[in-house]
N, C-alpha and C positions, 0 to 999 in steps of 0.2 A: 303699937301702931307707927309707923312710918312717917318720919318728918317730912314736910314737903318742902321745906328750905334749908339750905346748910348755911347753920351757926357759925361762929367761929371755933374749933377745936385742933388740939393737938393731934386727934386721930380720927379719920372719919371712915362710916362704912357704907359699903354699896351693895345694892342685893340687885340680881338679874330678876324682870320683872315675870320672867316666865316660873321661876322658883316659887312665886307669890299666889301662885294660881291653882284654885284646890281641886286635889285634895295636897295638902301641903305636906311634903317630906318631913320625917322627923328630925333630919339632922339642921334642917332648916330653921323649924321651930326650936332648937338646942342653942344655934347660933344665935338669934335673936333673942332669946332670954338671957343671954351670958354678956350682953353689950350694952351699951347707953344708947340709949332709943332716939334720944334726941339729936345724936351724929349719924343718924340711918338715914339713906334717901335710895331710891328707887335708881338704878343703875341709866335707864333710857333717859331721866330726866334731866340726871347731869349731863350728858352728852347733849343734851339740847341747849343746855348752856354755854355749852364752849362748842357753838355748831361747827361741825369740820365744813371746811369750806369746798369739800369736792359733792356737798348736798347731800343725796341720797346715796352716795355712790359707796361710802363704808361705814353707813351709820349702823349695820345689821352686825358689825366684826367687834368682837369684845377686845380684839387687838387694837385697833384703832380707840376705842373706847378709852381702853387702860392707858392708852400714851397721850390721849387728850388730859386724864383727869391727872396724871403726871405733871405735866405741863402747868394747868389751870390750879394747881395745890402745892408750889414748892415749897419743902421743909416738912409736907406734913405729912406723917404714917396713913397710909391709906390700905385699907381692908376690901378687897372685892370678893362676893359671894356669888360664884358663878355656877350655871350647869354647864354639862361637858356635852352638849347638842353640838356634833360636829360641823350642822351649817352657822351656827353662830363664830366659828373661828376660820372665817376665808381670809386670805391673804397672807401675807410676809410676817413671820411674828416678830416683836419688837422686841430690842433691847431695853426691861425696866429696870430703874435703881431698886435697892434690896429694899427701900421703905414701903414700896410697893407690894403688898402680900395679897396672894390670890388664896382663896380656899375655894372649895369645890363640894356640893351636894348633888346627890342623885334627883332627878325627875323621875316620878312615878311610874310605873310601866315601861321604863326605858333598860337598855342593855347598853354594855359595851361594845366599841365596832374592833372587829380583826382589822388588820394592815389592809387587807386587801378590800374591804368594804368601805374604810376610808379614802382608799385612793381611788373606787371607784364612785364615791360621793362628790369628789373633788372635780374628779374629770365629768362630771354632770354639767358640771357649771363654766367648763375651763374652756376657752376660745383656743381651738386646738390648732385654727388657720388662717391667721393673721396675713395681712397682704402689706408688703411695703414697696409702694411708690416710689420713684428715685429719676432724675433729671442725668445725664451723663458725665454732668461735672461734679456729681453731688456723690457719686459711686464711691470714693474713697470715705465716706462718713457710714457708709452702709455697714461698716465691719461693727461699728460700735453700738449700733443697733442690733446688730444681729447676734453679738453674743450676750448682749443684755438679756435679749428674748429667752436664749438657749440657757443663761441662766437661770433666768427664773424658771423656765419648766423644769431645770435638774433640781432645784430647790423642792418642787413640789413632785418631783419624781414621775412626772407627765410626758406622756410625747406631746413634741411640736411639730408641727409641719406647717413651715415657712414659705410661703411664694412671695419674690423676688421680683419684681416687675419695672422695666423701665418705661418711662413714662412717653421715650419718642418711639416705641414701638406701640402705643395701645391705641386700638381704634375702638373700642366700647368698655367704660368700666363695669366690671362683673358686680352684683351685690355681696358686703362681707359684712361682719360683724366688728372686725377693728383692721382699721388701715392707717398707716404709720406714712408720712408723705415726707419726702426731702426733697425741697424744687426750689429753687428761686424765684418763682413767679408763683401767682395767686393758685389756690385750692380750684381745680375744676369745678362748676356749679354741678355738673351729672356725679362727681367724685362724691361731693358732699351728700346727696339725694340718696345715693346707693351703701355710703358706709352708718353702720348705727354708733359706732365710736372713731371719731377721726383724730389723729393727733397729728402735728404738721410743726416744724421750726421755723426761723426768721426766713421771710421771703425776700425782703426789700434790702438795702444796702448797708453793708455794716460799718459799725464806727467802734473805735478802740473806747474802753472805758476800764476803769479801776475799782469794782462793786462786788459787793456781797450779795448773794441770793440767799435766800432762805425761804422754807417753807410757810403760808400764814400762821398755820397753828403749831409749834414747835420750837425746841430750844436753839440756842445760838450756836448748839453742837455740831448742828445739822445746816450750817453755813456754809457754802463754797464760794471761789472765786468765779466771777464772769466776765470774762475780757473783751468778747466783743456782744456787740446789740444790736438789733437793729434800728434804724433811726426812725422806723415808725412807730409808733405806740401799739399797744393791745389792748382790744376791751374783753368784758366779761367778768367773770366769779374770779376772785384771787384764789390760789392754789400756791403761788411761790412771788414773793415781791422782792425787790431791791430793796438796801438801807436807805434810800429815800423815799420809798411809799410806791416806787414804779411797778406799775404788772410785769412779774417777768413769766409765769407760767398762767394760763387765765382758763377759764372753762365756760361754755355757752350751750345752754340746752334749746332744743327743738321739740316739738310734741315726739318723733321719732328718733330723736338722734343727741349726742354730745360731741361735741368741738372743743378737742383741745389745743391752745396754741401756747408757743414756746419763741419767745422773744429773741432767743439765744440761736445758735446751730447746734447738731447733735455731731461734734467732733471736741478733739482736748485742746485745740485753739481757740477756741469760743471762751470753753467754761470746762470746771472741772468736777461735774457732777456726771458727766460719762464716767470718770474715774472713779465713782464713791458706790458701794453697794445699794444708797438711797434710789439709783434709775432703775437698775430691775429691780427694785422693791416696787416703783411708782409703776412700770411696766406689767408689775405680777397684779398689780390693785387693776389694771385695764383689761388684763387677760381673764380675770374672773368679775367682769363685771356687766356680763351680758344679762344674767336673769337675777335681779337683785332680790327678787320675792320668791327664790326657790326654796320650796321646803322638800325636806327628803319623804317618802312614803311612810317612815316609821322612825322613831327618834332613837336614832344610834349614836351612842355618846363614846368620845375620846376619854383615851386614859390619861389618870394626872399628870404622866412624864408627857403624852403628847401633847398638853394644855399646859406645860409649863413654857412661861418665854426664857429668852436671855439677860445674864443680868449685866450692870453696868455698874460704876461705881456713882457713888451719893453727889457728889459735886465735879463741876467742870477740872476744875483744878485736880481732883483724886485721877479722874478719870486720862486727862492731860497727862499727869505724872506719870501711871501706869501704863500707858502705850508708851512714852517716851524710854522707858525702863525696856519694854519688851523688842521695842525695834530697832534701837541705835546702839545697844552695846558689840553686837558684834560687828560694828562698821569699826570700831576702836582696832582690830585685828588686822583689815588690811593694811595701813600703811605698815603694821612690825612685820607681817609677812613679806611685805615686799623689801622692807629694812634687811630681812635676814637672808631673803633670796639674794638682793644686791651685794651684801658681803660675804656671802659664799661663793659669788662670783669673782669679787676681788681678791678673795682668800686662794682661788683657784687660779687667777693671772698671776699672782705673786710667786706662786710656788711652782709655776711653771717658767716662769722668770728664771728664778731663781737655780731652776733644773738644768736651763740653758748656758748659763752663765758659769755654772761649775764644769 
């Protein structure tokens, strides 16, 4: 019997609900028979307790569930028993601590996907033709958005047909699944009506700030510097917040669309988000958000290698120490090399002087 509430434990188990549907796989039965039943919970219920700030946006992704659980249960060893159905692994792979263990069991009447089938299944959900609207004074910022979208496409090995449109030349807006707007004016109402998903950055006058922005449900490791902020506040459901609690990135829903508002600008002068992998990862979620109820015609499974996350250290301190060891030792060689070159030049100069004197 699976517990309906989580009790204090050093080790917790979460089981994907699809694996508990009849007929139950022998692998699932064996897993449940060897663990403490009071520490087991259905995976979707655990996510409900840590409601994702983007609403239904990533609720079907095991990646987002695993990341939320890691944050919600610091220091606890977590074991997730998952099916390998490819439709449940949308979005970018997170980096999880070693204490978060993923186990896999086969669904009945399922098969492993070939690489070609996996790409085809992802392509069925993919928004391959996003539109970026920009005003002429925001054209320099276009490169950051373009690079992030291209990185997201490359990550998933999918084709991207990006359309970049100057707002000064538009006579009528076309319908689109995803629109990104770089403009210092309010988003035109007609564009709001034509886009299923719309992302815009700061539209008003900017003011200098010295704040940290972070995802609403994430660790402090994901924080980044915010240097410029729109003087006008934004409304909606919080996705990212500043250290003082003000909204930095929000989402508002209508019956047919979602509007994401970012209170800073999409450039390196305004914040460091554009320089982190978290930015293309966020755009990747937008690109996969077209059909959140999408299901494949057959249950095609990933291999365990395809379904494994990347790994990180178990603490902020260890992660920071490891990063320093990897990134900075080579910098020591720069002044040493310059010193050797300078000494070589001096030595040659002295030799030439001595030869001339002789």
